[in-house]
C-alpha positions in Angstrom: 162.2 274.9 306.4 162.8 271.3 305.0 165.8 271.2 302.6 165.1 268.9 299.5 168.1 268.2 297.1 167.2 267.9 293.0 169.7 266.1 291.2 169.4 266.2 287.2 171.9 267.0 284.8 169.6 269.1 282.5 169.9 272.8 284.2 166.7 274.0 282.8 164.9 271.2 284.8 167.1 272.1 287.8 166.1 275.8 287.6 162.4 274.9 287.2 162.0 272.8 290.0 164.3 274.7 292.4 162.1 277.8 291.7 158.8 275.8 292.0 159.9 274.3 295.1 161.1 277.3 296.6 157.6 279.2 295.9 156.1 276.1 297.9 158.1 276.7 301.0 160.8 274.4 300.6 164.6 274.9 300.8 166.4 273.5 297.9 169.9 272.6 296.9 170.1 271.5 293.4 173.2 269.4 291.5 174.0 267.9 288.5 175.5 265.0 289.3 175.8 261.8 292.2 178.9 263.2 293.4 177.7 266.6 293.9 174.8 265.2 295.7 176.7 262.9 298.2 178.3 266.1 299.1 175.4 268.1 299.9 173.4 265.6 301.7 173.5 266.0 305.6 171.6 264.4 308.3 168.8 267.0 308.2 168.2 266.5 304.4 164.4 266.2 304.1 164.0 264.2 300.8 165.9 263.7 297.1 164.4 264.2 293.9 166.4 262.6 291.6 166.7 262.0 288.0 166.8 258.6 286.4 169.1 259.7 283.7 171.8 261.5 284.7 175.3 261.9 283.1 177.2 259.3 281.0 177.6 256.1 283.3 175.4 257.2 286.1 171.5 257.0 286.6 169.5 258.2 290.0 169.7 254.2 291.0 173.3 255.0 291.8 172.5 257.8 294.6 169.4 256.0 295.4 171.6 252.8 296.1 174.5 255.0 298.1 171.9 256.7 300.6 169.9 253.6 301.4 173.6 251.7 302.0 174.5 254.4 304.5 177.0 255.8 302.2 175.8 259.5 302.3 175.6 261.7 305.5 171.8 261.6 304.8 169.9 259.1 306.8 169.1 255.9 304.9 165.6 256.6 305.4 165.3 259.9 303.8 162.3 259.9 301.0 163.9 259.5 297.5 161.5 260.8 294.5 163.0 259.4 291.2 161.5 260.9 288.0 161.6 259.6 284.6 160.3 259.9 280.8 160.5 256.5 280.7 157.5 254.6 282.4 159.6 251.3 281.9 161.9 252.4 285.0 159.2 252.5 287.2 159.6 249.0 288.5 163.2 249.1 288.7 163.2 252.0 290.8 160.8 250.6 293.3 162.4 247.6 293.8 165.8 249.7 294.4 164.0 251.4 297.4 162.6 254.7 296.1 159.6 255.8 297.8 158.2 256.9 294.5 158.7 257.1 290.8 157.0 260.1 288.9 156.9 259.7 284.8 157.8 262.9 283.3 156.1 265.2 282.4 154.1 265.8 285.7 152.4 268.8 286.9 154.6 270.7 289.3 152.0 270.7 292.2 152.0 267.1 292.1 155.7 266.8 293.2 155.1 269.5 296.0 151.9 267.8 297.2 153.9 264.1 296.9 157.0 265.8 298.9 154.5 267.0 301.7 152.9 263.9 302.0 156.0 262.0 302.2 157.9 264.4 304.9 154.1 264.1 307.0 153.4 267.8 306.3 156.2 269.1 307.9 
């Protein structure tokens, strides 16, 4: 079972995403900050689903940059999906190296299908 790390500072979003992804067969670890996500990241992490807007002075881009630059135990090639309710974030997210930008609200099935596609149906 592939491990997905969900990062969001909204506990309701975390609970919902964790439940839906687990129903679709993913092993989900969740956290509310970049520091927590960095601590959870391991070599076998399958993907990250990260909200753009996190706590005060951090964004999902901070975690994305840490992953891509090898500052976490996860591979720098680990798929990263960034979510946001602001469509204007898409270009900066993609330029920073995200695999995908999802505009909120999105259908939960879209996230599961996207993860399955990114991970090659594993």
